[in-house]
C-alpha positions as CSV (number, residue, x, y, z in Angstrom):
1,M,5.8,23.7,32.3
2,S,5.6,26.0,29.3
3,E,3.2,29.0,29.2
4,V,0.2,28.7,27.0
5,L,0.8,30.9,23.9
6,S,-2.0,33.0,22.5
7,S,-2.9,33.1,18.8
8,D,-2.0,36.8,18.6
9,S,1.6,36.3,19.7
10,T,3.9,38.9,18.1
11,I,6.6,38.1,15.6
12,K,9.1,39.2,18.2
13,F,7.8,36.8,20.8
14,R,8.0,33.9,18.3
15,L,11.5,34.8,17.3
16,D,12.5,35.0,21.0
17,S,10.9,31.6,21.5
18,F,12.9,30.2,18.6
19,E,16.1,31.6,20.1
20,I,15.3,30.1,23.4
21,L,14.9,26.7,21.7
22,K,18.2,27.1,19.9
23,K,20.1,28.0,23.1
24,S,18.4,25.1,24.9
25,F,19.6,22.7,22.1
26,H,23.1,24.1,22.1
27,A,23.3,23.7,25.9
28,N,22.1,20.1,25.7
29,Q,22.5,18.6,22.3
30,N,21.8,15.0,23.5
31,P,19.1,15.0,26.2
32,S,19.1,11.8,28.2
33,L,16.7,9.0,27.4
34,K,15.1,9.5,30.8
35,E,14.3,13.1,29.9
36,R,12.7,12.0,26.6
37,K,10.7,9.2,28.3
38,D,9.5,11.5,31.0
39,G,8.2,14.0,28.5
40,L,6.4,11.3,26.5
41,V,4.8,9.9,29.6
42,R,3.5,13.4,30.5
43,L,2.2,13.8,27.0
44,K,0.3,10.5,27.1
45,N,-1.2,11.3,30.5
46,N,-2.3,14.7,29.4
47,I,-3.9,13.3,26.2
48,I,-5.9,10.9,28.5
49,N,-6.7,13.6,31.0
50,F,-8.0,16.0,28.3
51,K,-10.1,13.3,26.5
52,K,-13.4,15.1,27.2
53,E,-12.1,18.4,26.0
54,I,-10.7,16.7,22.9
55,L,-14.0,15.0,22.1
56,S,-15.9,18.3,22.6
57,A,-13.4,20.2,20.3
58,F,-13.9,17.7,17.5
59,E,-17.6,17.9,17.8
60,L,-17.4,21.7,17.5
61,D,-14.9,21.7,14.6
62,F,-16.6,19.2,12.3
63,K,-19.1,17.0,14.0
64,K,-16.7,14.0,14.2
65,P,-18.2,11.1,16.1
66,A,-16.6,10.5,19.5
67,F,-15.9,6.8,18.7
68,E,-13.9,7.8,15.6
69,V,-12.0,10.4,17.6
70,E,-11.1,7.8,20.3
71,A,-10.2,5.1,17.7
72,S,-8.4,7.0,15.0
73,E,-6.8,9.8,17.0
74,I,-6.5,9.2,20.8
75,L,-5.8,5.4,20.6
76,V,-3.3,5.7,17.8
77,C,-1.4,8.5,19.7
78,I,-1.2,6.4,22.9
79,R,0.0,3.3,21.1
80,E,2.7,5.3,19.3
81,I,3.9,6.7,22.6
82,N,3.9,3.2,24.2
83,L,5.8,1.8,21.2
84,T,8.4,4.6,21.5
85,L,8.8,4.2,25.2
86,K,9.3,0.4,24.8
87,N,11.9,0.7,22.0
88,I,13.8,4.0,22.4
89,N,16.7,2.5,24.4
90,Y,17.4,0.2,21.4
91,W,16.7,2.8,18.7
92,A,19.0,5.4,20.2
93,Q,22.0,3.2,21.0
94,D,25.1,3.4,18.7
95,K,24.9,1.0,15.9
96,P,28.2,-0.9,15.1
97,M,29.0,-1.3,11.5
98,D,31.2,-3.8,9.7
99,T,34.8,-2.8,8.9
100,D,35.9,-2.7,5.3
101,I,38.7,-5.1,4.4
102,L,40.8,-2.1,3.2
103,L,40.3,-0.4,6.6
104,V,41.4,-3.1,8.9
105,G,42.2,-1.7,12.3
106,T,39.3,0.8,12.4
107,H,36.1,0.7,14.3
108,N,33.0,2.1,12.6
109,Y,29.6,2.9,14.1
110,I,26.5,5.2,13.6
111,K,25.6,7.6,16.3
112,F,22.0,8.8,16.3
113,E,21.8,12.5,17.1
114,P,18.9,15.0,17.1
115,K,18.8,17.4,14.2
116,G,18.2,20.4,16.3
117,V,15.3,22.8,16.4
118,V,12.5,21.4,14.2
119,L,9.1,22.7,12.9
120,I,6.0,20.5,12.6
121,I,3.1,21.8,10.6
122,S,0.0,19.7,11.0
123,P,-3.3,19.6,9.1
124,W,-7.0,19.8,10.1
125,N,-8.3,16.4,8.9
126,Y,-6.8,14.4,11.8
127,P,-5.7,17.4,13.8
128,L,-4.6,15.6,17.0
129,L,-3.1,12.5,15.4
130,L,-1.1,14.3,12.7
131,A,0.2,16.8,15.2
132,V,1.2,14.4,17.9
133,L,2.7,11.5,15.8
134,P,5.6,13.5,14.3
135,L,6.0,15.3,17.6
136,I,6.5,11.9,19.4
137,S,9.2,11.0,16.9
138,A,10.9,14.4,17.0
139,Y,10.9,14.5,20.8
140,A,12.1,10.9,21.1
141,A,15.0,11.8,18.8
142,G,16.0,14.6,21.2
143,N,15.0,17.6,19.2
144,K,13.5,21.0,20.3
145,I,10.2,21.5,18.6
146,V,7.9,24.2,17.3
147,L,4.4,22.9,16.5
148,K,1.9,24.8,14.4
149,P,-1.5,23.0,14.2
150,S,-4.2,23.9,11.7
151,E,-6.2,27.1,11.9
152,F,-9.1,25.2,10.2
153,S,-9.7,23.1,13.3
154,P,-9.4,25.9,15.9
155,N,-11.0,24.2,18.9
156,V,-8.8,21.1,18.6
157,S,-5.8,23.3,18.0
158,Q,-6.5,25.1,21.3
159,V,-6.7,21.9,23.2
160,I,-3.4,20.7,21.6
161,Q,-1.8,23.9,22.7
162,K,-2.9,23.3,26.3
163,I,-1.6,19.8,26.2
164,I,1.7,20.8,24.9
165,A,2.0,23.6,27.5
166,L,1.4,21.1,30.3
167,S,3.6,18.3,28.9
168,F,6.8,20.1,28.1
169,K,9.0,23.0,29.2
170,A,9.1,26.2,27.2
171,E,12.7,25.4,26.1
172,E,11.6,22.0,24.8
173,V,8.4,22.4,22.8
174,V,6.2,25.4,21.9
175,C,2.9,25.6,20.1
176,F,1.9,28.6,18.0
177,L,-1.7,29.1,16.7
178,G,-2.3,31.0,13.5
179,G,-3.0,30.9,9.8
180,A,-1.1,30.9,6.5
181,D,0.8,34.1,7.4
182,L,2.2,32.4,10.5
183,G,3.1,29.4,8.5
184,S,5.0,31.4,6.0
185,E,6.8,33.3,8.7
186,L,7.8,30.0,10.5
187,V,9.0,28.1,7.4
188,S,11.2,31.1,6.5
189,M,13.1,30.7,9.7
190,P,16.4,28.6,9.9
191,F,15.0,25.4,11.4
192,N,17.1,22.3,11.2
193,H,14.2,20.3,9.8
194,I,10.6,20.8,8.9
195,F,7.9,18.2,8.9
196,F,4.8,19.2,6.9
197,T,1.5,17.3,6.4
198,G,-0.9,18.8,3.9
199,S,-1.6,19.6,0.3
200,K,0.8,19.7,-2.7
201,K,-0.1,23.4,-3.3
202,V,1.2,24.4,0.2
203,A,4.1,22.0,-0.1
204,R,5.4,23.8,-3.1
205,K,5.3,27.1,-1.3
206,I,7.1,25.6,1.7
207,L,9.9,24.2,-0.5
208,S,10.3,27.7,-2.1
209,L,10.5,29.4,1.2
210,T,12.9,27.0,2.7
211,A,15.4,27.0,-0.2
212,H,17.3,30.0,1.1
213,N,18.2,28.2,4.4
214,L,18.6,24.8,2.7
215,T,16.3,23.4,5.3
216,P,15.5,19.7,4.9
217,V,11.8,19.0,4.6
218,T,9.7,15.9,5.2
219,L,6.4,16.0,3.2
220,E,3.4,13.9,4.0
221,L,1.0,14.7,1.2
222,G,-1.6,12.6,-0.5
223,G,-2.9,11.9,-4.0
224,K,-5.5,9.8,-5.8
225,S,-5.1,6.5,-4.1
226,P,-6.8,3.8,-6.2
227,A,-8.7,0.8,-5.1
228,I,-8.2,-1.9,-7.8
229,V,-10.6,-4.8,-7.7
230,D,-9.9,-8.0,-9.5
231,V,-12.8,-9.4,-11.4
232,N,-12.6,-12.7,-9.4
233,Y,-12.4,-11.1,-5.9
234,D,-15.3,-11.4,-3.4
235,M,-17.2,-8.2,-4.1
236,G,-18.9,-8.1,-0.7
237,L,-15.6,-8.0,1.1
238,A,-14.2,-5.4,-1.3
239,V,-17.2,-3.1,-0.9
240,E,-17.2,-3.4,2.9
241,R,-13.5,-2.6,3.2
242,I,-13.5,0.2,0.7
243,A,-16.7,1.7,2.2
244,H,-15.2,1.7,5.7
245,A,-12.1,3.5,4.4
246,K,-14.3,6.1,2.6
247,I,-16.8,6.8,5.4
248,L,-14.1,7.3,8.0
249,N,-13.8,11.1,8.6
250,A,-16.2,11.5,5.6
251,G,-13.4,10.7,3.2
252,Q,-11.2,13.5,4.6
253,T,-8.3,11.1,4.8
254,C,-5.0,11.4,2.9
255,I,-5.0,7.6,2.3
256,A,-8.8,7.2,1.6
257,P,-9.6,5.4,-1.6
258,D,-9.9,8.2,-4.2
259,F,-11.4,6.1,-7.0
260,V,-12.3,2.5,-7.7
261,W,-10.9,0.6,-10.7
262,I,-13.3,-2.3,-11.4
263,H,-14.2,-4.7,-14.1
264,R,-17.1,-3.4,-16.3
265,S,-19.2,-6.5,-15.5
266,K,-18.9,-5.9,-11.7
267,V,-19.9,-2.2,-11.5
268,Q,-23.6,-2.7,-10.9
269,E,-22.9,-5.4,-8.2
270,F,-20.5,-2.9,-6.5
271,V,-23.2,-0.2,-6.5
272,V,-25.9,-2.5,-5.0
273,L,-23.6,-3.8,-2.3
274,W,-22.4,-0.3,-1.5
275,Q,-25.9,1.0,-1.0
276,L,-26.8,-2.0,1.2
277,K,-23.7,-1.6,3.3
278,L,-24.3,2.1,4.0
279,K,-27.9,1.4,4.9
280,E,-26.8,-1.4,7.2
281,W,-24.4,0.9,9.0
282,F,-26.3,4.2,9.1
283,G,-29.9,3.5,8.3
284,S,-32.0,5.4,5.7
285,N,-30.8,8.9,6.5
286,M,-27.0,8.9,6.7
287,T,-26.5,12.6,6.8
288,D,-28.5,12.9,10.1
289,H,-26.7,10.1,11.7
290,P,-24.4,11.1,14.7
291,N,-21.9,8.4,13.7
292,Y,-21.1,10.0,10.4
293,C,-18.7,13.0,10.2
294,G,-19.2,16.4,8.6
295,L,-16.9,18.3,6.3
296,I,-14.5,20.8,7.9
297,H,-16.0,24.0,6.5
298,E,-18.5,25.4,4.0
299,N,-15.9,26.0,1.3
300,H,-14.9,22.4,1.4
301,F,-18.5,21.3,1.3
302,N,-19.2,23.5,-1.7
303,R,-16.0,22.3,-3.4
304,I,-17.2,18.7,-3.3
305,L,-20.6,19.7,-4.7
306,A,-18.9,21.6,-7.5
307,I,-16.8,18.5,-8.4
308,V,-20.0,16.5,-8.7
309,D,-21.6,19.1,-10.9
310,A,-18.6,19.4,-13.2
311,S,-18.1,15.7,-13.5
312,I,-21.8,15.1,-14.4
313,S,-21.5,17.8,-17.1
314,E,-18.5,15.8,-18.5
315,G,-20.5,12.5,-18.7
316,A,-20.4,11.0,-15.3
317,E,-23.6,9.7,-13.6
318,L,-24.7,9.6,-10.0
319,A,-25.4,6.0,-8.8
320,E,-28.3,7.5,-6.8
321,E,-29.7,10.9,-5.9
322,M,-27.3,12.8,-3.6
323,E,-28.1,13.1,0.1
324,I,-26.8,16.2,1.8
325,N,-27.3,18.1,5.0
326,S,-26.2,21.7,4.7
327,N,-26.7,22.5,8.4
328,F,-24.1,20.0,9.5
329,L,-22.1,20.1,6.2
330,K,-22.6,16.4,5.6
331,I,-22.7,14.6,2.2
332,K,-23.5,10.9,2.0
333,P,-20.7,9.0,0.2
334,T,-21.6,9.4,-3.4
335,L,-20.6,7.1,-6.3
336,L,-19.8,8.7,-9.7
337,L,-20.4,6.1,-12.4
338,N,-19.0,6.3,-16.0
339,S,-16.0,8.3,-14.7
340,K,-13.1,8.9,-17.0
341,L,-9.5,10.0,-16.3
342,N,-10.1,13.4,-17.8
343,H,-13.1,14.2,-15.6
344,T,-12.9,16.9,-13.0
345,S,-13.2,14.3,-10.3
346,M,-10.0,12.6,-11.4
347,Q,-7.8,15.7,-11.7
348,D,-6.9,16.2,-8.0
349,E,-7.4,14.4,-4.7
350,I,-11.0,14.6,-3.8
351,F,-10.5,14.5,0.0
352,G,-14.2,13.9,0.7
353,P,-17.2,11.6,0.4
354,L,-17.1,11.2,-3.4
355,L,-15.9,8.1,-5.1
356,P,-15.5,7.9,-8.9
357,I,-15.9,4.4,-10.4
358,I,-13.8,3.7,-13.5
359,A,-14.5,0.5,-15.4
360,Y,-11.8,-1.6,-17.1
361,D,-12.1,-4.4,-19.6
362,D,-8.7,-6.1,-19.1
363,L,-6.9,-5.0,-16.0
364,E,-3.3,-5.9,-17.0
365,S,-3.5,-4.4,-20.5
366,E,-4.8,-1.2,-19.0
367,I,-2.2,-0.7,-16.3
368,H,-0.5,2.0,-18.5
369,L,-3.5,4.3,-17.8
370,L,-2.7,4.2,-14.0
371,Q,1.0,4.6,-14.7
372,S,0.2,8.0,-16.4
373,M,-1.1,9.4,-13.1
374,D,0.9,10.9,-10.2
375,R,2.2,8.5,-7.6
376,P,-0.4,8.2,-4.8
377,L,0.2,7.9,-1.1
378,S,-1.5,4.4,-1.0
379,L,-2.4,1.7,-3.4
380,Y,-5.2,-0.8,-2.6
381,I,-5.3,-4.1,-4.5
382,F,-8.1,-6.6,-4.0
383,S,-7.1,-9.9,-5.6
384,N,-6.2,-13.4,-4.5
385,T,-4.3,-14.0,-7.8
386,K,-0.6,-13.7,-6.7
387,S,0.7,-13.3,-10.3
388,L,-1.7,-10.4,-10.9
389,V,-0.7,-8.7,-7.6
390,K,2.9,-9.2,-8.4
391,N,2.4,-7.6,-11.8
392,L,0.6,-4.6,-10.2
393,L,3.2,-4.1,-7.5
394,N,6.0,-4.2,-10.1
395,N,4.3,-1.8,-12.5
396,L,2.5,0.7,-10.2
397,R,4.3,3.0,-7.8
398,S,2.9,4.4,-4.5
399,G,3.9,5.4,-1.1
400,G,2.5,2.2,0.5
401,V,0.3,-0.7,-0.4
402,T,-2.5,-2.6,1.4
403,W,-3.4,-5.9,-0.2
404,N,-7.1,-7.1,0.2
405,N,-8.0,-4.2,2.6
406,C,-7.6,-0.5,3.0
407,L,-5.6,1.7,5.5
408,V,-3.6,-1.2,7.0
409,N,-0.3,0.1,5.7
410,F,-0.8,3.1,7.9
411,C,-2.2,1.3,10.9
412,A,0.8,-1.1,11.1
413,S,3.1,0.9,13.3
414,N,6.2,-1.3,12.5
415,L,6.0,-0.2,8.8
416,P,7.4,3.1,7.4
417,F,4.6,5.4,6.3
418,G,5.4,8.0,3.7
419,G,4.8,9.1,0.1
420,D,6.7,8.7,-3.2
421,H,7.5,11.7,-5.3
422,Q,4.2,13.6,-5.8
423,S,2.7,12.1,-2.6
424,G,5.5,13.1,-0.4
425,K,9.0,12.3,0.8
426,G,10.4,10.9,4.1
427,F,8.8,8.6,6.6
428,T,7.0,8.5,9.9
429,H,5.9,5.9,12.5
430,G,7.9,4.2,15.2
431,Y,11.5,3.6,14.3
432,Y,11.2,5.2,10.9
433,G,9.9,8.4,12.5
434,F,12.8,8.3,15.0
435,L,15.2,8.0,12.0
436,E,13.5,10.9,10.1
437,F,14.2,13.3,13.0
438,S,17.7,11.9,13.7
439,H,21.0,12.7,12.0
440,Q,22.8,9.4,11.5
441,R,26.3,10.4,12.2
442,A,29.0,8.1,10.7
443,I,31.9,7.7,13.0
444,A,35.1,5.8,12.1
445,K,37.8,5.4,14.8
446,Q,41.4,4.4,13.9
447,G,42.7,1.7,16.2
448,I,46.2,1.0,17.4
449,L,47.1,-0.8,14.2
450,P,48.8,1.3,11.4
451,S,46.4,2.8,9.0
452,T,46.0,0.9,5.7
453,L,45.5,4.2,4.0
454,K,49.3,4.6,4.1
455,L,49.3,2.5,1.0
456,F,47.8,5.5,-0.8
457,Y,50.2,8.1,0.6
458,P,52.8,9.7,-1.7
459,P,55.3,8.9,-3.1
460,Y,53.6,6.5,-5.5
461,T,56.3,3.9,-5.8
462,T,56.4,1.0,-8.2
463,L,55.6,-1.3,-5.3
464,K,52.5,0.7,-4.4
465,K,51.4,0.7,-8.0
466,K,51.7,-3.1,-8.2
467,L,49.8,-3.5,-5.0
468,L,47.1,-1.1,-6.2
469,N,46.7,-3.1,-9.5
470,R,46.4,-6.3,-7.5
471,L,43.7,-4.8,-5.4
472,I,41.8,-3.6,-8.5
473,K,42.1,-7.1,-10.0
474,Y,41.0,-8.7,-6.7
475,F,37.9,-6.6,-6.5
476,S,37.1,-6.8,-10.2
């Protein structure tokens, strides 16, 4: 298996590794499905074998509860591997296509081929999950892979590097540790595809650096995912489901509800039920509770507090006094009432335990306010009125949608997951992840019958012109 690579690896060593991967790909551009399956089985076994180290690393990096790690990271990775192992034979087989009437005598099909040497850059918020999921898809599609996990979750990244080294050969997958300088160096290299999960700010830099090589890039970003609550919806259910999605990973989730759009008459009920639900789950001192996650680092902790201060100065109000724990970098999920679209809390994705509440008077007549915002990664609609939901779906764009819950559009592994415009481009999960890392090569084979294209060969006789006009009339 591959050698564990240290974080201070030289540029030359990384370039040499890249060349090794390129040569390996050129030597075997379509690795057998058995090779791919064997690698995925090794990856799954090593994730399971390293479970204790994984849990310990998450505790060191940001006090993430073991249950959350097992449920939202380890379990999801294992399920994705199992799904891929079960279906890869079908996904990878040539796909016959219908023959056009003008091309009678040809046989058409799509051949799924690996793109080549690909780069995966993963973030810190779900450091195992968001490194491994695209890696599963890329490896299943037959690619050679460079993985760069986040420097902001160093302990988890080191465990990931060990798992990669034990699961794959050095000419298949390598893992480099480092910061922004390493990232800039890697994205400037001529990869055949890059898969990036992270912020819009970094995504812009990546697109700039990859332009020279015309490298295709998949972007999994985020945005201000709204939770829209119909005035007639069961408020207890809405609060429970929104609260769960917001407390998970302390709101450091790209598809966490970023604000709530709720009828003015229901705001106080939402607040009361929110407070009761958090007390039911965590007791009276949430920021000391071991089942609630901390923020990743002090800068992020201070950033959330600064957003609160700025928003209050702009007219927002706290639903209750803030509860914070500076030692563990924990902030109790905080509701900001009287929030407006021009407040600081509504300018960028919050990515933390802060939830602005925006009141509406008539939902359908105020849709244009939501249309003015960037397209988010997810849209959450709480309503049992089908006509209202249809109107919202037809008039609001987003990467994905969950109706009457949160996060489900990500959890459903048979659905494509990805953003729309400002929230990203491209897809992951299951078959759609396999497609993202595959080149769908169109192949047309001329059979023994004469080619119908001869009709279009010179000279352009009167008979050919008549036949062409009849064809145009037939297809008109």
